[in-house]
N, C-alpha and C positions, 0 to 999 in steps of 0.2 A: 317620815312615811313608812318607816319599820312600826310604830305603837298603831298608827290608824291603817296599813293596808295589811299588817303581818306576813311579810315578805320574807322568806326565805333570803340570804346571802347570793345566791345564785339568780333568784329570781328579782332581786334589787339591780346585780351586777345586768341584767337583759336588760330590764326594764332603762337602766342608764343608757347602756349601748344604743337604744333605740330612740332616748331623748335627745343625745346626743346627733345623731345622723337625722331625727327628724327635724330637728329645730335650728340645724347647725350649728352648734353650740361647740367651741374649741373644749377639748378635755382637761387641759392642763394637766396637773398633777393628780387629777383622781384618783382615789384610790378606795376600792370598795371595804378594804380592812379598816378603814380611819371610821368605819359607823358599823361594820360587822366584824370585830375583832375576832382573831382564831380561836376554836374553842378550845379549854384546856384538856391537855391529856387525861383518859379515865381514871390513870393512877394518882392523879393528883388530887380527883373528886372524891376517890373512895379511901384516902387516907384521912382517918380521923385526927392526925395528928399534925396536919400540914395547915398552913392559914392561909386559906383560900382569897385573894386580893380579886376585888370586884373590878375590873378594868373600865375607867371614867371612857364613856364613848360619847362622841361629839353630835350633836344633835342633827337628826337629819329630816328635813320640813319639804311642803310642797313651796312656800313660800323661796326657800333656797333653789329652785328648779323655775319659778316664775323669776327672781333677778336674774339668774346668772342665763335664762334664753334671752330676756332685756339686755342684759350687756355683752350676748354673744359670746360668754366664754363662762367657764366654772370660775365662783370668785369665791370657793369657799378653801383653799390649798391647806 
């Protein structure tokens, strides 16, 4: 979703809230931070001596929404 639609985290969260309601899907333990981790503090980005680890972000695809809608619950906890 993120790479296709270029959504910000708040937009993606609103989309997912609508998805769960519209398609009557149990959200389970869905958390937007799984797919949109928090930004590191600015001081970490500006420090040239600090090693910045790039967080691994789980895939977030339209296929996941389709499969979860069919199952009636979020399948990707």
